[in-house]
N, C-alpha and C positions, 0 to 999 in steps of 0.2 A: 504494500500500500504506500509506503514512504517513497518508493521508487517512482510510482505514478505521480505523486504529488510533486516530487522534484522535477520530473520531466515537464509537467504542466506549468510549474512556476518558471522554469527556464524558457519554455516556449512563449509564455506571456511576456516575459522580460524582453525577449528578442522582438516580439511584435511591437511593443511600446517603443523600443529604441529605433526600430525600423520606420516608425511613423513620424519621426521627428521632422519638423519643418525647417530645421537648421541645416540645410543642405547647400552645396555649391550651386546646384541647379536653381534653387529658389533665390539665393543671393544674387545670381546673375540676372534675375528678373527685376531687381530693384534698380530704379532710374532716378536721376536728379529730377526734381519737380513732382514726383509721385506724392500723393496725399497720404497723411498718417493712416487713414482708414484703409487705403489700398495696401500699405505695407503690412498692417496687422491682419488683413485678410490673407495675405501671402504667407507670413511666417508666424502668425499668432500674436498674442498680447506680450508686450515686453516684460522682462523680469525686473527691470529697474529703469526709471527715468529721472533726470534732473532738469530743472528749468533755470537757466541763468541768462539774464539780459535778453529775453526774447528768443533764445535758442533752446530747444528741447533736445537733450541728448539721451537716447534710449539704448539699452543693451538687452539682447536676447542671448541666453546661454550662460556659460560660466567661464572660469579662467582657462579651461582646457579647449573649449570650442565656443565661439561666439560671433555675433553680428552686432555692430555698433552703427547707429544711424542718428545723424543730427538733422533736426527739422527747424526751419525758419518759416514762420507764418503758416504752419501746418503742412509744409512741403519739404521733401528731402533736399537737403543742402549738400551734405557729405555722408559717405558711408564706407565702412571697412569691415573686414572679417578676420578671424583667427582660426586656423586649423580646421577648415571645412573640407569635407570629402564628398 
């Protein structure tokens, strides 16, 4: 019984990791001028955002794998990524 539970848990983990929207393919779809809502539809809600002097800086992911997008007036101004595959 434990063997079946372990296999199911491993399978579920792989499905969840495989469904991540933080991919190089999705990153390549981001363009300067895109609206905030378009970016969140593409890669989901950000994990963290800061607003400073009219620029909203948002991060998706963590230290190992992430996408960073800066928005000005609700539109993409700059974006970068770390360790996407």
